[in-house]
N, C-alpha and C positions, 0 to 999 in steps of 0.2 A: 592260351597255351600255344607257343610258337614251335611247330614241328615241321620237319622237312621230309617226313616219311609217311604222310597221312593218306596217300593215294589208295592204299590197300584197305583202309579202314572206313567203315560207314558210321561209326559212333565214336564220340570223343572219349579219350582215356579218362577214367575216374580221377578226380583231383588228388586223392590220397595216393593212388597208384602212380600218377605222374610225379608227385613229389618224391615218392620212394625211389622211382626210377632215375630221376634227374641227378646230374653230377656237377651242374654249373657252379654250385656254391664252393666247390673245392678245385675242380679242374680248370677254373679261370686262372689259376696260378700259372698255367703255361700257355697264356695267350700269345706270348712272343714266339714260342716254339711252334704253335699252330700256324701262325702267320708266316714264319720262316719256312715251314714245310710246304705251305700253300704256294709261296712265291717260287720255291724250287720246282714244285710240281708244274706250275703254270709256265715257267721258263722252259721246262722240258717239253711241255705240250706245244708251245710255240715253235721250238726247234724242230720238233717232229712233224710240224704241219697239221697237227690235230686241231690247234687253234690258229687263227691268223695272227700275224705279228702285232697288228693293231689291237686285237682282242686281248692278247697276252699282256701287252704293255698297259692297257687300260686297267686290267685286273690287278697287275702288280702295283701300279701307281695308287690305286684305291686301297689296296691292302696296307700299303705303307702309311697312307693317310689314317686309316683306322687304327693302326698301331700307335701312331703319333698322338692321336686324339685320346686314346685310352691312357697313354702315359702322361699327358698333360692335364687330364681330368675333364676334358670337354665331352668325352663319350664314356658313359657308364655301362659296364657290363651288366646287363639286366638278367634277373633271375626268372624272367618269363620264358627264357630259352632253356632247353633241356640240358645243353652242354656248351662248352666253349666253341666247339666246331659249328654248332647251329647258330650261335651268336655271330660269329665271324662271317659265315656264309650268308645268313639272312641280312646282315648289315650291308654286305657287298651287293646283294641282289637289290636291296632297297635303293642303292645309289646307282647301280649300273643296269638294272633291268635284266633283259635276256642274256646279255653278255656275262653278268654275274652268275647266272645259272650254269654256265659252262665250267666254273671252277672245279667242280667235283667229277669232271669227266675222267674215267679210267681210275677212279679211286673209291675206296670204301671207308666208312668210319672206322672199320676194324684196323686197316693198315695206317689210317690217319692217327688214331689214338696210340697205336703201337709206336709210330714215329715220334709223336709228341713226348711220350713218356721216356723214350730212349734219348731224345735230345735233352730233355730236362735232367735226366739222371746223369748223362755225360757231363753236363755243366756242373752238377753237384759234386761229381767225382773230382773234377778239377778244382772246384772251390774248396773242398775238404782237404785236398792235397796241399793247396797253398797255405791253409791254416796250420797244417801239420809242419810245413816247412818253417813257419814262424816259430812254432813251439820248439823245434829242433835247434834253431838258432839261439834261442834263449837258453836251452839246456847246454849247448856248446859253450856259451859265454860263462855260465856258472862252472862248467867243468874246467875251463882254462884258468879261472880265478881261484880254484880250490883244489889244486893237485897236492897241496900240503895241509889241507884242512882235515885233521884226523877226527873220525867219528866211529862209533861202534857199528859193526855189521851185525845183523840179527838172524837167527833162525828160531822158529817157534815164538817170536817176539821176545826171545831171550838174547841178551848180549852174547855174541859169539866170538868174533875176532875183529881187530881194528882194521878199518878201511879208510878211505878218504871220501869227502863229499863229492869230489869229481868222479870217483868210482861208482858211487851210489847213483848219481845223476846219469852216468854213462849207461847204467842198466836200462833206464827209461828211454835214453836216446836210441838204444838198439830196438826196443819194443816199437817205438813210434816210427823208426826207420822201416821196420818190417811192415807196419801199417801202410806206409806210403807205397811200398813195393806191392802190397796186395791191391791197392787202388790202381796201380799201373797195370797189373795183370787183368783186373776187371775191365779197364778201359780197352785193352788190346782185344779182349774177347767180345765186348759189346759193340764195338765201333763199326757195325755193319747196318745198312739201311733197309728197313722193312717196307718202305713205301714202294708201291707197285705190286704188292702181294694181293691187293684187292680184298675181297671178303674172306677168301681162303684159297682160291684157285687161280690167282692172277687175273688177267684181263685180255680181251681180244684186241685192244688198242695197241698200236706199235710203240709202246713206251721204251724209252732208253733209261733203264734203271741204273746203269753205270754212271750216266751223266748226272742224274738226280743225286746219287750218292756222293759224287765228286763235289757237286755244288754245296753240299752241307758238311763237307769235311769227313765223310765216312771213307773207310778203306775200300768199300765196294757194297753191292747189294747182298741181302741175305739169300741163301741158295735154295730155300724151300718156303713156298708161300704159306703153307699151313703153320710151319714153325714161326714164320715171320710175324703172323698176327697173334699167335698164342704164347710166344716166348716171354717169360718174365724171370727166367733164372738169373739174368744179369742183375735184376733188381734185388733178388734174393741174395745174390753174392754181395751186392753193395750194402744191404742191410746187415749181412753177416760181418762184413768188414767194419761197418760203423759200430756194431755190437762189440767187436774186439777192441776197437779204439776206445769205446766207453769203458770197457773192462779195465784197460790200462789206465785210463784217467781215474777210474774209481779206486784202483789200488793206490795210485799216487795220492789221491785225495785223502784216503784213509791214513796214509803216513803223515800228510800235512796236518791232519786233525790231531793225530797223536803227538806229533812234534810241537804243535801249538799249545798243548795242554800245560797246565802249571807244573805237572810232574816232570815233563821233559824240557820245555822251554828251549828247544833247539832252534825255533824260528819265531819271527815276529811278522805277522801278516800286516800289510799296509792297510791303513784306515779305509782306503777306497774299496777294499775287497773284504771287509768284515763289518759286522754290525754289533750293536750293544743290546742289552736287555732292557725291557720296559720297567723292570722292578729292581734289578740288581746292578747298581752303577759300576761295579768293578769289572763287569763282563766284557769281553771282546771275542765275539763268536766267529768261527771260520765258516760263515754261511756259504760262500761260493764253493768251497770244497765239499761241504755237506750236500749242497744241491746237485753238484756234479755226480756225487755218489748216488743220490736218490734218483736222478733222472736216467741213470743207466738202465734201470728196469723198464723204463718207458720205451727205450730204443729196442731192448730185447723183445718187448711185447709186439712191436711192429714186425720184427723178423718172424716170430712164431705165428703171428696172425696171417702173414702172407704165405708161409709154408703150409699152414692149415687150409687156407683158401685154395691153393693150387693143387693140393694132393689128390683131389678127386675129379679134376676137370678133364673130360675127354677132348680130343681135338675137334674143332679148332677153337675159335673164340666162343666164350660164354659170358653172360652178363656178370657172373661172379667176379670176373677179372676187373670190374670197375672198383672193387675193394682194394686194388693195389695202390690207390692214391692217397687217401686221407692220412692213414697211419704212416705211410712212407714219407710223405711231405713233412709230417710232424717229426719223424725220426731224423730226417736230414737237417731240419732247422735246429732241433735240439742238440744234435751232435756238433754242428758248427758253432752254436752259441757256447756250448761247454768248452770246446777247444779254445775258442777266442778268450773267454773269461779266465780259464785256467792259465793260459799263457800270460795274461796280464797280471794275475795274482802271483805267479811264479817269478815274473820279471821284476816285480817290486818287493818281493819278500826279502827280509833280512835274516841271515843265518848267524846264530850265536856261536861262533867258532870255539870260544874257550869252554863254553858249556858242553859242546859236543866232545871236545878233547877230554875233559874231566870225566865225562860219562864213560868214555872208553877205558880210562884208567881205573875208575872205580867199579867197573863191571867185570874185572878179571879177564878182559879180552886178550890179554897176553899170556894166558895160562898154557895155551898150546905151544907157544914159543918157549916157555919155561921147560915144558916136557921135551921139546926138541933139543934144548940146551943139554939136558941130561943124557939124551940118546947120543948126541955128538961127543959126550964124554964117557961113553961105554956102558951106560945103563940101558938094559933092555926096555923097549917101549912100554910094555905092560907095567913094569915096575915104575918107570918114570911117570906114567899116568897116575898111578896110585900115590906117588910122592907128592905130585902137584895137587892132587885132590886133598891131601892132608894140609898142604900150604893154604889152599883156599878156605878150608874149614877154620884154620888158625886165624886167617885174616878176617873172616866173618865174625869170629868171636871177639877179635880185637878192634873191629870196625876200621880196617886199614886196607890199603892196596898192596899187592905183591911188591911193587916198587919201593914201598915204605918200610919193608922189613929190613932189619940189619943183617949183615952177613952172618953174624953169630946165630941169629934166629933161623936163618936159612940152613946153616950147617947143622943145627940141632936136629933138623928133619932129614937132611942128607949131606954128608961130608963132601960130596962131589962139588958142591957149589963153591965158586971162587969169585973174586971181585968183578970179573968180566960178565957176570950174570946180569948186572944192571944195564950194561950196554945192549946185551942180547935181548932183554925184554922191554927196552924202551919203546914207546909207541912208534917213534920214527923208524927204528930198526925193524919192528914187527911189520910195518907197512912196506918200507922201501926195499927190503930184501926179497920181496915177492915180485920178481922181474919178468916172469913168463907173460906172454901177450895175453891180455884180458885180466891180468891181476892188478891190484891197486897201487903197486909201487910207482913212484913218480916217473921213472924212466919208461916203464911200460905204458903208463897213462899218456905220456906225451906222444908216444908212437901212435896210440889209438886216436888221440885228438887230431893228429895230422891226417890220419885216414878218414876221420869223420868230416874234416874240413874239405878234403878232396871229394868225398861223397856229395856234400852239399853244393860244391862248385859244379859238379857234373849233373846234378839233378835240381837245378834252380828253376823255380817257376814252372811253366809248362814246357820247358825246353825238351823234356824227355818225350813229349808227344811227337816231336819232329825226328826223333832218332830212328 
């Protein structure tokens, strides 16, 4: 068992205890971050004269070699080491001898792991943001192409009023846009460097924490060393944001599943994003949407787990905090995979526009507009509501849409109706006369689409990180 802290101990750790304590099986995931942090630390030690320039350069050169060899497969991260920090440092010492032993000067594993986790999480925040941007671009394309594609809008899963597919997609655009904004907020709060906090009380070495922070792209150092080593609320925030993203994806997936059913047939999912049945040859299952919906609980679990872990931990570092990694790594990978696959599914999905339009017509989604017609002709709203209710009952009995009723049939229920009722309750009129910003009318939607394009142009890639 390779340990770097054995001087205090006269007896080897029991193997079961060692295995229980070790984190190498999962924290090896951030070997890059560990080496990046070590290079920044050693660069600063050299600048401050704590190490000679030659010592600093030898360590940096060897650390880069270790990273390169891990990446090309010539150096394997061994489970004989307790954690990734021990592996990197022991490998360095094996190659440089006493010079390698100076790597850890002025540093604790507590601030080292705090840095690694923060660097890794920061990278994941940006990667998730990039995937959400791709999803938003797909949504915007669908919106632009479907400002006149009429479909039913729902409340309580009941057909309510006619909208457009552009309007429906626009609702999800807003959700995922807010998700990106949450990621930006998290980045702004978390982008401070804990390295130099030591075990909990800093160090007597003359470290330049501002310089180290600058080398790694942080805004500056954390301002309290105890908080620096024990803070994981940025990770809780990120898991919360991922849970919200997954909730939005799950809602969207539920709709895709419903729309894909034989009863709706609003969409056809591309063969690449669906599967068949082992026994029923007619089946085409929306597996990606179902898996996204199912994996949402997995991400929620990581959030609840970390909240529960952190709730009873006194300052500063405690070993419980090692539990911040496994489920968090899984949640990050799960969320990214779900966003990417959902984006591909949505991008290749076909929308059955005529089916959507007919569904609006046959679902009495223009009933509210028929009532508005009566109100505009002097009928009190409550009376108009009752009259249209009678019309709906009549249509259900006759298995027809309101649009299909003759003027005589309409007048038999209310003499107020005239020929212009048909224009007033046409699907196009019902949608396009709703012109307030945020409504489904084509003119209103085109204004919103222009605003969304402007938003994407201003928030492209990681450009926002430089603002």
